[in-house]
PDB file as gemmi writes it, atoms N, CA and C in Angstrom:
CRYST1    1.000    1.000    1.000  90.00  90.00  90.00 P 1                      
ATOM      1  N   MET A   1       0.842  -1.185   0.000  1.00  0.00           N  
ATOM      2  CA  MET A   1       0.000   0.000   0.000  1.00  0.00           C  
ATOM      3  C   MET A   1       0.880   1.240   0.000  1.00  0.00           C  
ATOM      4  N   ARG A   2       0.640   2.097  -0.936  1.00  0.00           N  
ATOM      5  CA  ARG A   2       1.335   3.370  -0.985  1.00  0.00           C  
ATOM      6  C   ARG A   2       0.632   4.381  -0.103  1.00  0.00           C  
ATOM      7  N   SER A   3       1.403   5.312   0.432  1.00  0.00           N  
ATOM      8  CA  SER A   3       0.824   6.420   1.188  1.00  0.00           C  
ATOM      9  C   SER A   3       0.445   7.515   0.206  1.00  0.00           C  
ATOM     10  N   ILE A   4      -0.629   8.224   0.520  1.00  0.00           N  
ATOM     11  CA  ILE A   4      -1.148   9.247  -0.382  1.00  0.00           C  
ATOM     12  C   ILE A   4      -1.248  10.574   0.353  1.00  0.00           C  
ATOM     13  N   VAL A   5      -0.815  11.636  -0.308  1.00  0.00           N  
ATOM     14  CA  VAL A   5      -1.035  12.998   0.165  1.00  0.00           C  
ATOM     15  C   VAL A   5      -2.023  13.639  -0.801  1.00  0.00           C  
ATOM     16  N   HIS A   6      -3.091  14.189  -0.259  1.00  0.00           N  
ATOM     17  CA  HIS A   6      -4.136  14.825  -1.059  1.00  0.00           C  
ATOM     18  C   HIS A   6      -4.255  16.277  -0.610  1.00  0.00           C  
ATOM     19  N   LEU A   7      -4.107  17.210  -1.540  1.00  0.00           N  
ATOM     20  CA  LEU A   7      -4.241  18.629  -1.235  1.00  0.00           C  
ATOM     21  C   LEU A   7      -5.511  19.175  -1.869  1.00  0.00           C  
ATOM     22  N   TYR A   8      -6.208  20.038  -1.129  1.00  0.00           N  
ATOM     23  CA  TYR A   8      -7.435  20.681  -1.599  1.00  0.00           C  
ATOM     24  C   TYR A   8      -7.358  22.174  -1.316  1.00  0.00           C  
ATOM     25  N   SER A   9      -7.931  22.975  -2.211  1.00  0.00           N  
ATOM     26  CA  SER A   9      -8.011  24.407  -1.985  1.00  0.00           C  
ATOM     27  C   SER A   9      -9.265  24.962  -2.649  1.00  0.00           C  
ATOM     28  N   ASN A  10      -9.783  26.029  -2.079  1.00  0.00           N  
ATOM     29  CA  ASN A  10     -10.926  26.719  -2.691  1.00  0.00           C  
ATOM     30  C   ASN A  10     -10.481  27.793  -3.672  1.00  0.00           C  
ATOM     31  N   LYS A  11      -9.180  28.075  -3.714  1.00  0.00           N  
ATOM     32  CA  LYS A  11      -8.647  29.112  -4.591  1.00  0.00           C  
ATOM     33  C   LYS A  11      -7.936  28.468  -5.783  1.00  0.00           C  
ATOM     34  N   TYR A  12      -8.214  28.986  -6.973  1.00  0.00           N  
ATOM     35  CA  TYR A  12      -7.531  28.510  -8.166  1.00  0.00           C  
ATOM     36  C   TYR A  12      -6.044  28.799  -8.068  1.00  0.00           C  
ATOM     37  N   SER A  13      -5.226  27.859  -8.476  1.00  0.00           N  
ATOM     38  CA  SER A  13      -3.765  27.959  -8.545  1.00  0.00           C  
ATOM     39  C   SER A  13      -3.081  28.070  -7.184  1.00  0.00           C  
ATOM     40  N   GLU A  14      -3.808  27.965  -6.096  1.00  0.00           N  
ATOM     41  CA  GLU A  14      -3.202  28.039  -4.759  1.00  0.00           C  
ATOM     42  C   GLU A  14      -2.264  26.848  -4.537  1.00  0.00           C  
ATOM     43  N   ILE A  15      -2.693  25.675  -4.927  1.00  0.00           N  
ATOM     44  CA  ILE A  15      -1.863  24.484  -4.768  1.00  0.00           C  
ATOM     45  C   ILE A  15      -0.619  24.602  -5.636  1.00  0.00           C  
ATOM     46  N   ASN A  16      -0.795  25.083  -6.848  1.00  0.00           N  
ATOM     47  CA  ASN A  16       0.337  25.247  -7.750  1.00  0.00           C  
ATOM     48  C   ASN A  16       1.371  26.217  -7.160  1.00  0.00           C  
ATOM     49  N   ARG A  17       0.909  27.321  -6.554  1.00  0.00           N  
ATOM     50  CA  ARG A  17       1.823  28.274  -5.916  1.00  0.00           C  
ATOM     51  C   ARG A  17       2.634  27.601  -4.811  1.00  0.00           C  
ATOM     52  N   PHE A  18       1.947  26.816  -3.985  1.00  0.00           N  
ATOM     53  CA  PHE A  18       2.631  26.121  -2.896  1.00  0.00           C  
ATOM     54  C   PHE A  18       3.650  25.122  -3.441  1.00  0.00           C  
ATOM     55  N   LEU A  19       3.246  24.331  -4.423  1.00  0.00           N  
ATOM     56  CA  LEU A  19       4.145  23.310  -4.962  1.00  0.00           C  
ATOM     57  C   LEU A  19       5.363  23.917  -5.651  1.00  0.00           C  
ATOM     58  N   GLU A  20       5.179  25.054  -6.306  1.00  0.00           N  
ATOM     59  CA  GLU A  20       6.321  25.729  -6.923  1.00  0.00           C  
ATOM     60  C   GLU A  20       7.346  26.130  -5.863  1.00  0.00           C  
ATOM     61  N   LYS A  21       6.879  26.620  -4.733  1.00  0.00           N  
ATOM     62  CA  LYS A  21       7.789  26.989  -3.643  1.00  0.00           C  
ATOM     63  C   LYS A  21       8.401  25.744  -3.004  1.00  0.00           C  
ATOM     64  N   PHE A  22       7.582  24.713  -2.800  1.00  0.00           N  
ATOM     65  CA  PHE A  22       8.055  23.499  -2.144  1.00  0.00           C  
ATOM     66  C   PHE A  22       9.138  22.811  -2.971  1.00  0.00           C  
ATOM     67  N   TYR A  23       8.935  22.723  -4.270  1.00  0.00           N  
ATOM     68  CA  TYR A  23       9.908  22.066  -5.142  1.00  0.00           C  
ATOM     69  C   TYR A  23      10.935  23.035  -5.714  1.00  0.00           C  
ATOM     70  N   CYS A  24      10.828  24.327  -5.391  1.00  0.00           N  
ATOM     71  CA  CYS A  24      11.779  25.359  -5.823  1.00  0.00           C  
ATOM     72  C   CYS A  24      11.944  25.405  -7.335  1.00  0.00           C  
ATOM     73  N   LYS A  25      10.836  25.250  -8.043  1.00  0.00           N  
ATOM     74  CA  LYS A  25      10.888  25.339  -9.503  1.00  0.00           C  
ATOM     75  C   LYS A  25       9.474  25.511 -10.030  1.00  0.00           C  
ATOM     76  N   SER A  26       9.380  25.832 -11.291  1.00  0.00           N  
ATOM     77  CA  SER A  26       8.082  25.892 -11.940  1.00  0.00           C  
ATOM     78  C   SER A  26       7.489  24.494 -11.927  1.00  0.00           C  
ATOM     79  N   ASN A  27       6.273  24.383 -11.502  1.00  0.00           N  
ATOM     80  CA  ASN A  27       5.687  23.068 -11.264  1.00  0.00           C  
ATOM     81  C   ASN A  27       4.918  22.558 -12.474  1.00  0.00           C  
ATOM     82  N   LYS A  28       5.605  22.255 -13.535  1.00  0.00           N  
ATOM     83  CA  LYS A  28       4.963  21.735 -14.731  1.00  0.00           C  
ATOM     84  C   LYS A  28       4.474  20.309 -14.532  1.00  0.00           C  
ATOM     85  N   ILE A  29       4.895  19.669 -13.456  1.00  0.00           N  
ATOM     86  CA  ILE A  29       4.500  18.288 -13.225  1.00  0.00           C  
ATOM     87  C   ILE A  29       3.001  18.144 -13.041  1.00  0.00           C  
ATOM     88  N   ILE A  30       2.343  19.152 -12.495  1.00  0.00           N  
ATOM     89  CA  ILE A  30       0.907  18.995 -12.315  1.00  0.00           C  
ATOM     90  C   ILE A  30       0.141  19.378 -13.560  1.00  0.00           C  
ATOM     91  N   GLU A  31       0.835  19.927 -14.552  1.00  0.00           N  
ATOM     92  CA  GLU A  31       0.165  20.276 -15.795  1.00  0.00           C  
ATOM     93  C   GLU A  31       0.181  19.140 -16.792  1.00  0.00           C  
ATOM     94  N   ASP A  32       1.236  18.322 -16.785  1.00  0.00           N  
ATOM     95  CA  ASP A  32       1.320  17.292 -17.813  1.00  0.00           C  
ATOM     96  C   ASP A  32       1.122  15.884 -17.257  1.00  0.00           C  
ATOM     97  N   TYR A  33       0.813  15.753 -15.979  1.00  0.00           N  
ATOM     98  CA  TYR A  33       0.483  14.481 -15.356  1.00  0.00           C  
ATOM     99  C   TYR A  33       1.594  13.439 -15.461  1.00  0.00           C  
ATOM    100  N   SER A  34       2.808  13.867 -15.681  1.00  0.00           N  
ATOM    101  CA  SER A  34       3.887  12.908 -15.896  1.00  0.00           C  
ATOM    102  C   SER A  34       4.393  12.342 -14.575  1.00  0.00           C  
ATOM    103  N   LYS A  35       5.000  11.174 -14.693  1.00  0.00           N  
ATOM    104  CA  LYS A  35       5.652  10.580 -13.531  1.00  0.00           C  
ATOM    105  C   LYS A  35       6.911  11.366 -13.272  1.00  0.00           C  
ATOM    106  N   VAL A  36       7.112  11.777 -12.022  1.00  0.00           N  
ATOM    107  CA  VAL A  36       8.284  12.573 -11.694  1.00  0.00           C  
ATOM    108  C   VAL A  36       8.961  12.022 -10.460  1.00  0.00           C  
ATOM    109  N   SER A  37      10.125  12.512 -10.205  1.00  0.00           N  
ATOM    110  CA  SER A  37      10.883  12.104  -9.043  1.00  0.00           C  
ATOM    111  C   SER A  37      11.608  13.308  -8.477  1.00  0.00           C  
ATOM    112  N   ASN A  38      11.735  13.377  -7.163  1.00  0.00           N  
ATOM    113  CA  ASN A  38      12.483  14.448  -6.525  1.00  0.00           C  
ATOM    114  C   ASN A  38      13.960  14.103  -6.432  1.00  0.00           C  
ATOM    115  N   SER A  39      14.312  12.890  -6.735  1.00  0.00           N  
ATOM    116  CA  SER A  39      15.695  12.457  -6.671  1.00  0.00           C  
ATOM    117  C   SER A  39      16.029  11.715  -7.955  1.00  0.00           C  
ATOM    118  N   SER A  40      17.197  11.099  -7.995  1.00  0.00           N  
ATOM    119  CA  SER A  40      17.608  10.434  -9.219  1.00  0.00           C  
ATOM    120  C   SER A  40      16.855   9.128  -9.459  1.00  0.00           C  
ATOM    121  N   ASP A  41      16.277   8.526  -8.431  1.00  0.00           N  
ATOM    122  CA  ASP A  41      15.507   7.308  -8.663  1.00  0.00           C  
ATOM    123  C   ASP A  41      14.036   7.653  -8.862  1.00  0.00           C  
ATOM    124  N   GLU A  42      13.263   6.678  -9.283  1.00  0.00           N  
ATOM    125  CA  GLU A  42      11.847   6.927  -9.558  1.00  0.00           C  
ATOM    126  C   GLU A  42      10.947   6.340  -8.480  1.00  0.00           C  
ATOM    127  N   SER A  43      11.447   6.228  -7.278  1.00  0.00           N  
ATOM    128  CA  SER A  43      10.682   5.592  -6.213  1.00  0.00           C  
ATOM    129  C   SER A  43       9.779   6.552  -5.458  1.00  0.00           C  
ATOM    130  N   SER A  44       9.831   7.823  -5.781  1.00  0.00           N  
ATOM    131  CA  SER A  44       9.075   8.786  -4.983  1.00  0.00           C  
ATOM    132  C   SER A  44       7.596   8.825  -5.320  1.00  0.00           C  
ATOM    133  N   GLY A  45       7.180   8.334  -6.479  1.00  0.00           N  
ATOM    134  CA  GLY A  45       5.757   8.225  -6.750  1.00  0.00           C  
ATOM    135  C   GLY A  45       5.271   9.074  -7.892  1.00  0.00           C  
ATOM    136  N   TYR A  46       3.957   9.229  -7.958  1.00  0.00           N  
ATOM    137  CA  TYR A  46       3.302   9.936  -9.044  1.00  0.00           C  
ATOM    138  C   TYR A  46       2.603  11.181  -8.531  1.00  0.00           C  
ATOM    139  N   HIS A  47       2.702  12.265  -9.277  1.00  0.00           N  
ATOM    140  CA  HIS A  47       1.929  13.469  -9.017  1.00  0.00           C  
ATOM    141  C   HIS A  47       0.714  13.410  -9.922  1.00  0.00           C  
ATOM    142  N   THR A  48      -0.438  13.821  -9.428  1.00  0.00           N  
ATOM    143  CA  THR A  48      -1.637  13.833 -10.252  1.00  0.00           C  
ATOM    144  C   THR A  48      -2.414  15.108 -10.010  1.00  0.00           C  
ATOM    145  N   LYS A  49      -2.635  15.850 -11.064  1.00  0.00           N  
ATOM    146  CA  LYS A  49      -3.516  17.010 -10.976  1.00  0.00           C  
ATOM    147  C   LYS A  49      -4.924  16.490 -11.242  1.00  0.00           C  
ATOM    148  N   ILE A  50      -5.805  16.663 -10.292  1.00  0.00           N  
ATOM    149  CA  ILE A  50      -7.183  16.229 -10.472  1.00  0.00           C  
ATOM    150  C   ILE A  50      -7.975  17.360 -11.107  1.00  0.00           C  
ATOM    151  N   ASN A  51      -7.803  18.555 -10.594  1.00  0.00           N  
ATOM    152  CA  ASN A  51      -8.332  19.782 -11.205  1.00  0.00           C  
ATOM    153  C   ASN A  51      -7.550  20.946 -10.596  1.00  0.00           C  
ATOM    154  N   ASP A  52      -7.958  22.183 -10.875  1.00  0.00           N  
ATOM    155  CA  ASP A  52      -7.187  23.338 -10.399  1.00  0.00           C  
ATOM    156  C   ASP A  52      -7.198  23.509  -8.886  1.00  0.00           C  
ATOM    157  N   LYS A  53      -8.062  22.779  -8.222  1.00  0.00           N  
ATOM    158  CA  LYS A  53      -8.173  22.930  -6.771  1.00  0.00           C  
ATOM    159  C   LYS A  53      -7.853  21.652  -6.002  1.00  0.00           C  
ATOM    160  N   GLU A  54      -7.338  20.642  -6.690  1.00  0.00           N  
ATOM    161  CA  GLU A  54      -7.090  19.360  -6.040  1.00  0.00           C  
ATOM    162  C   GLU A  54      -5.859  18.695  -6.645  1.00  0.00           C  
ATOM    163  N   TRP A  55      -5.024  18.100  -5.799  1.00  0.00           N  
ATOM    164  CA  TRP A  55      -3.776  17.462  -6.231  1.00  0.00           C  
ATOM    165  C   TRP A  55      -3.481  16.313  -5.297  1.00  0.00           C  
ATOM    166  N   LYS A  56      -2.849  15.261  -5.819  1.00  0.00           N  
ATOM    167  CA  LYS A  56      -2.422  14.179  -4.940  1.00  0.00           C  
ATOM    168  C   LYS A  56      -1.106  13.607  -5.424  1.00  0.00           C  
ATOM    169  N   LYS A  57      -0.419  12.965  -4.488  1.00  0.00           N  
ATOM    170  CA  LYS A  57       0.812  12.255  -4.804  1.00  0.00           C  
ATOM    171  C   LYS A  57       0.845  10.987  -3.987  1.00  0.00           C  
ATOM    172  N   GLU A  58       1.264   9.902  -4.632  1.00  0.00           N  
ATOM    173  CA  GLU A  58       1.451   8.628  -3.956  1.00  0.00           C  
ATOM    174  C   GLU A  58       2.933   8.462  -3.636  1.00  0.00           C  
ATOM    175  N   TYR A  59       3.212   7.979  -2.443  1.00  0.00           N  
ATOM    176  CA  TYR A  59       4.584   7.786  -1.987  1.00  0.00           C  
ATOM    177  C   TYR A  59       4.816   6.315  -1.675  1.00  0.00           C  
ATOM    178  N   ASN A  60       5.940   5.796  -2.102  1.00  0.00           N  
ATOM    179  CA  ASN A  60       6.303   4.415  -1.777  1.00  0.00           C  
ATOM    180  C   ASN A  60       6.729   4.295  -0.319  1.00  0.00           C  
ATOM    181  N   ASN A  61       7.427   5.305   0.180  1.00  0.00           N  
ATOM    182  CA  ASN A  61       7.899   5.314   1.562  1.00  0.00           C  
ATOM    183  C   ASN A  61       7.094   6.351   2.349  1.00  0.00           C  
ATOM    184  N   PRO A  62       6.301   5.918   3.321  1.00  0.00           N  
ATOM    185  CA  PRO A  62       5.462   6.854   4.082  1.00  0.00           C  
ATOM    186  C   PRO A  62       6.240   7.947   4.807  1.00  0.00           C  
ATOM    187  N   ILE A  63       7.480   7.703   5.152  1.00  0.00           N  
ATOM    188  CA  ILE A  63       8.297   8.709   5.842  1.00  0.00           C  
ATOM    189  C   ILE A  63       8.500   9.928   4.939  1.00  0.00           C  
ATOM    190  N   ASP A  64       8.478   9.723   3.629  1.00  0.00           N  
ATOM    191  CA  ASP A  64       8.693  10.820   2.684  1.00  0.00           C  
ATOM    192  C   ASP A  64       7.602  11.889   2.732  1.00  0.00           C  
ATOM    193  N   ILE A  65       6.433  11.571   3.268  1.00  0.00           N  
ATOM    194  CA  ILE A  65       5.359  12.567   3.303  1.00  0.00           C  
ATOM    195  C   ILE A  65       5.573  13.613   4.398  1.00  0.00           C  
ATOM    196  N   ILE A  66       6.495  13.356   5.306  1.00  0.00           N  
ATOM    197  CA  ILE A  66       6.738  14.288   6.415  1.00  0.00           C  
ATOM    198  C   ILE A  66       7.173  15.654   5.905  1.00  0.00           C  
ATOM    199  N   ASP A  67       7.999  15.689   4.882  1.00  0.00           N  
ATOM    200  CA  ASP A  67       8.499  16.975   4.370  1.00  0.00           C  
ATOM    201  C   ASP A  67       7.373  17.875   3.869  1.00  0.00           C  
ATOM    202  N   ILE A  68       6.495  17.338   3.031  1.00  0.00           N  
ATOM    203  CA  ILE A  68       5.426  18.169   2.474  1.00  0.00           C  
ATOM    204  C   ILE A  68       4.393  18.527   3.541  1.00  0.00           C  
ATOM    205  N   MET A  69       4.143  17.614   4.480  1.00  0.00           N  
ATOM    206  CA  MET A  69       3.219  17.932   5.577  1.00  0.00           C  
ATOM    207  C   MET A  69       3.759  19.094   6.395  1.00  0.00           C  
ATOM    208  N   SER A  70       5.008  19.003   6.775  1.00  0.00           N  
ATOM    209  CA  SER A  70       5.624  20.046   7.608  1.00  0.00           C  
ATOM    210  C   SER A  70       5.681  21.382   6.876  1.00  0.00           C  
ATOM    211  N   ALA A  71       6.038  21.350   5.600  1.00  0.00           N  
ATOM    212  CA  ALA A  71       6.133  22.591   4.823  1.00  0.00           C  
ATOM    213  C   ALA A  71       4.780  23.289   4.722  1.00  0.00           C  
ATOM    214  N   LEU A  72       3.727  22.516   4.478  1.00  0.00           N  
ATOM    215  CA  LEU A  72       2.407  23.135   4.356  1.00  0.00           C  
ATOM    216  C   LEU A  72       1.933  23.695   5.695  1.00  0.00           C  
ATOM    217  N   ILE A  73       2.093  22.943   6.758  1.00  0.00           N  
ATOM    218  CA  ILE A  73       1.629  23.417   8.066  1.00  0.00           C  
ATOM    219  C   ILE A  73       2.453  24.630   8.520  1.00  0.00           C  
ATOM    220  N   ASP A  74       3.745  24.641   8.230  1.00  0.00           N  
ATOM    221  CA  ASP A  74       4.580  25.802   8.571  1.00  0.00           C  
ATOM    222  C   ASP A  74       4.137  27.053   7.821  1.00  0.00           C  
ATOM    223  N   ASN A  75       3.494  26.873   6.679  1.00  0.00           N  
ATOM    224  CA  ASN A  75       3.058  27.999   5.847  1.00  0.00           C  
ATOM    225  C   ASN A  75       1.534  28.082   5.742  1.00  0.00           C  
ATOM    226  N   ASN A  76       0.828  27.580   6.729  1.00  0.00           N  
ATOM    227  CA  ASN A  76      -0.637  27.539   6.634  1.00  0.00           C  
ATOM    228  C   ASN A  76      -1.283  28.921   6.652  1.00  0.00           C  
ATOM    229  N   GLU A  77      -0.557  29.941   7.084  1.00  0.00           N  
ATOM    230  CA  GLU A  77      -1.103  31.304   7.029  1.00  0.00           C  
ATOM    231  C   GLU A  77      -0.939  31.916   5.641  1.00  0.00           C  
ATOM    232  N   THR A  78      -0.020  31.374   4.860  1.00  0.00           N  
ATOM    233  CA  THR A  78       0.249  31.880   3.518  1.00  0.00           C  
ATOM    234  C   THR A  78      -0.643  31.226   2.470  1.00  0.00           C  
ATOM    235  N   TYR A  79      -0.959  29.959   2.656  1.00  0.00           N  
ATOM    236  CA  TYR A  79      -1.712  29.196   1.659  1.00  0.00           C  
ATOM    237  C   TYR A  79      -3.033  28.692   2.246  1.00  0.00           C  
ATOM    238  N   ASP A  80      -4.085  28.809   1.457  1.00  0.00           N  
ATOM    239  CA  ASP A  80      -5.400  28.297   1.846  1.00  0.00           C  
ATOM    240  C   ASP A  80      -5.554  26.893   1.255  1.00  0.00           C  
ATOM    241  N   ILE A  81      -4.883  25.931   1.884  1.00  0.00           N  
ATOM    242  CA  ILE A  81      -4.852  24.559   1.390  1.00  0.00           C  
ATOM    243  C   ILE A  81      -5.118  23.614   2.553  1.00  0.00           C  
ATOM    244  N   SER A  82      -5.949  22.612   2.294  1.00  0.00           N  
ATOM    245  CA  SER A  82      -6.186  21.543   3.263  1.00  0.00           C  
ATOM    246  C   SER A  82      -5.427  20.308   2.814  1.00  0.00           C  
ATOM    247  N   MET A  83      -4.906  19.553   3.770  1.00  0.00           N  
ATOM    248  CA  MET A  83      -4.165  18.342   3.448  1.00  0.00           C  
ATOM    249  C   MET A  83      -4.778  17.144   4.156  1.00  0.00           C  
ATOM    250  N   TRP A  84      -4.927  16.076   3.398  1.00  0.00           N  
ATOM    251  CA  TRP A  84      -5.370  14.797   3.917  1.00  0.00           C  
ATOM    252  C   TRP A  84      -4.329  13.766   3.519  1.00  0.00           C  
ATOM    253  N   ILE A  85      -4.019  12.832   4.414  1.00  0.00           N  
ATOM    254  CA  ILE A  85      -3.081  11.765   4.078  1.00  0.00           C  
ATOM    255  C   ILE A  85      -3.756  10.416   4.282  1.00  0.00           C  
ATOM    256  N   SER A  86      -3.305   9.435   3.536  1.00  0.00           N  
ATOM    257  CA  SER A  86      -3.795   8.073   3.686  1.00  0.00           C  
ATOM    258  C   SER A  86      -2.609   7.146   3.863  1.00  0.00           C  
ATOM    259  N   LEU A  87      -2.619   6.400   4.954  1.00  0.00           N  
ATOM    260  CA  LEU A  87      -1.594   5.389   5.216  1.00  0.00           C  
ATOM    261  C   LEU A  87      -2.156   3.994   5.029  1.00  0.00           C  
ATOM    262  N   ASP A  88      -3.464   3.879   5.087  1.00  0.00           N  
ATOM    263  CA  ASP A  88      -4.174   2.612   4.908  1.00  0.00           C  
ATOM    264  C   ASP A  88      -5.309   2.827   3.922  1.00  0.00           C  
ATOM    265  N   GLU A  89      -5.585   1.829   3.129  1.00  0.00           N  
ATOM    266  CA  GLU A  89      -6.616   1.948   2.112  1.00  0.00           C  
ATOM    267  C   GLU A  89      -7.967   2.338   2.720  1.00  0.00           C  
ATOM    268  N   GLY A  90      -8.562   3.381   2.148  1.00  0.00           N  
ATOM    269  CA  GLY A  90      -9.891   3.812   2.565  1.00  0.00           C  
ATOM    270  C   GLY A  90      -9.941   4.689   3.802  1.00  0.00           C  
ATOM    271  N   LEU A  91      -8.801   5.036   4.376  1.00  0.00           N  
ATOM    272  CA  LEU A  91      -8.771   5.853   5.588  1.00  0.00           C  
ATOM    273  C   LEU A  91      -7.911   7.082   5.352  1.00  0.00           C  
ATOM    274  N   PHE A  92      -8.522   8.263   5.435  1.00  0.00           N  
ATOM    275  CA  PHE A  92      -7.793   9.516   5.267  1.00  0.00           C  
ATOM    276  C   PHE A  92      -7.786  10.282   6.582  1.00  0.00           C  
ATOM    277  N   ILE A  93      -6.665  10.946   6.861  1.00  0.00           N  
ATOM    278  CA  ILE A  93      -6.475  11.720   8.081  1.00  0.00           C  
ATOM    279  C   ILE A  93      -6.251  13.172   7.688  1.00  0.00           C  
ATOM    280  N   TYR A  94      -7.027  14.072   8.283  1.00  0.00           N  
ATOM    281  CA  TYR A  94      -6.845  15.502   8.054  1.00  0.00           C  
ATOM    282  C   TYR A  94      -5.626  15.970   8.833  1.00  0.00           C  
ATOM    283  N   VAL A  95      -4.712  16.653   8.163  1.00  0.00           N  
ATOM    284  CA  VAL A  95      -3.480  17.125   8.799  1.00  0.00           C  
ATOM    285  C   VAL A  95      -3.630  18.603   9.123  1.00  0.00           C  
ATOM    286  N   ASN A  96      -3.380  18.947  10.397  1.00  0.00           N  
ATOM    287  CA  ASN A  96      -3.427  20.351  10.810  1.00  0.00           C  
ATOM    288  C   ASN A  96      -2.340  20.609  11.842  1.00  0.00           C  
ATOM    289  N   ASN A  97      -2.263  21.825  12.310  1.00  0.00           N  
ATOM    290  CA  ASN A  97      -1.230  22.214  13.262  1.00  0.00           C  
ATOM    291  C   ASN A  97      -1.329  21.432  14.569  1.00  0.00           C  
ATOM    292  N   ASP A  98      -2.540  21.072  14.958  1.00  0.00           N  
ATOM    293  CA  ASP A  98      -2.745  20.381  16.230  1.00  0.00           C  
ATOM    294  C   ASP A  98      -2.299  18.919  16.204  1.00  0.00           C  
ATOM    295  N   ASN A  99      -2.378  18.261  15.041  1.00  0.00           N  
ATOM    296  CA  ASN A  99      -2.063  16.835  15.023  1.00  0.00           C  
ATOM    297  C   ASN A  99      -0.783  16.489  14.260  1.00  0.00           C  
ATOM    298  N   LEU A 100      -0.094  17.471  13.700  1.00  0.00           N  
ATOM    299  CA  LEU A 100       1.097  17.198  12.893  1.00  0.00           C  
ATOM    300  C   LEU A 100       2.159  16.430  13.676  1.00  0.00           C  
ATOM    301  N   ASP A 101       2.500  16.880  14.856  1.00  0.00           N  
ATOM    302  CA  ASP A 101       3.541  16.202  15.644  1.00  0.00           C  
ATOM    303  C   ASP A 101       3.165  14.756  15.946  1.00  0.00           C  
ATOM    304  N   ASP A 102       1.902  14.516  16.291  1.00  0.00           N  
ATOM    305  CA  ASP A 102       1.452  13.154  16.578  1.00  0.00           C  
ATOM    306  C   ASP A 102       1.523  12.266  15.336  1.00  0.00           C  
ATOM    307  N   ILE A 103       1.185  12.820  14.182  1.00  0.00           N  
ATOM    308  CA  ILE A 103       1.256  12.045  12.941  1.00  0.00           C  
ATOM    309  C   ILE A 103       2.712  11.696  12.622  1.00  0.00           C  
ATOM    310  N   ILE A 104       3.617  12.645  12.791  1.00  0.00           N  
ATOM    311  CA  ILE A 104       5.031  12.385  12.521  1.00  0.00           C  
ATOM    312  C   ILE A 104       5.576  11.312  13.458  1.00  0.00           C  
ATOM    313  N   LYS A 105       5.250  11.396  14.741  1.00  0.00           N  
ATOM    314  CA  LYS A 105       5.676  10.367  15.699  1.00  0.00           C  
ATOM    315  C   LYS A 105       5.129   9.000  15.295  1.00  0.00           C  
ATOM    316  N   TYR A 106       3.853   8.968  14.921  1.00  0.00           N  
ATOM    317  CA  TYR A 106       3.231   7.715  14.514  1.00  0.00           C  
ATOM    318  C   TYR A 106       3.928   7.126  13.282  1.00  0.00           C  
ATOM    319  N   LEU A 107       4.253   7.978  12.307  1.00  0.00           N  
ATOM    320  CA  LEU A 107       4.925   7.496  11.098  1.00  0.00           C  
ATOM    321  C   LEU A 107       6.265   6.839  11.435  1.00  0.00           C  
ATOM    322  N   TYR A 108       7.047   7.468  12.302  1.00  0.00           N  
ATOM    323  CA  TYR A 108       8.344   6.888  12.659  1.00  0.00           C  
ATOM    324  C   TYR A 108       8.197   5.614  13.497  1.00  0.00           C  
ATOM    325  N   GLU A 109       7.132   5.508  14.280  1.00  0.00           N  
ATOM    326  CA  GLU A 109       6.902   4.288  15.044  1.00  0.00           C  
ATOM    327  C   GLU A 109       6.418   3.147  14.160  1.00  0.00           C  
ATOM    328  N   ARG A 110       5.526   3.457  13.244  1.00  0.00           N  
ATOM    329  CA  ARG A 110       4.937   2.426  12.388  1.00  0.00           C  
ATOM    330  C   ARG A 110       5.866   2.004  11.251  1.00  0.00           C  
ATOM    331  N   PHE A 111       6.636   2.940  10.728  1.00  0.00           N  
ATOM    332  CA  PHE A 111       7.521   2.672   9.587  1.00  0.00           C  
ATOM    333  C   PHE A 111       8.953   3.052   9.950  1.00  0.00           C  
ATOM    334  N   PRO A 112       9.622   2.268  10.766  1.00  0.00           N  
ATOM    335  CA  PRO A 112      10.948   2.642  11.266  1.00  0.00           C  
ATOM    336  C   PRO A 112      12.091   2.465  10.276  1.00  0.00           C  
ATOM    337  N   TYR A 113      11.804   2.170   9.042  1.00  0.00           N  
ATOM    338  CA  TYR A 113      12.858   1.955   8.033  1.00  0.00           C  
ATOM    339  C   TYR A 113      13.281   3.206   7.337  1.00  0.00           C  
TER     340      TYR A 113                                                      
END                                                                             
């Protein structure tokens, strides 16, 4: 089972603005639906633009979602974006400032690799 990060926003291009800053480049990946990688290997997963207000990425390693979760919560006053993550099929968890630390602790306990 891959872990999934799902981003939602009520503002057009808000997710794209965040992703451009997060990846430090123009985010053409959500425009052409291509398989991309943040490193030299292709194990990081797929980016998918669902529409202008929704985006998701599947991760092979659940620990990898910590970076994007932390970046969004650290900038939650700048971006109007909601984040949901899935670690198990059919179960999504809303990520916010109140539960971020607990989710990170849980990820390291459940997936210690």
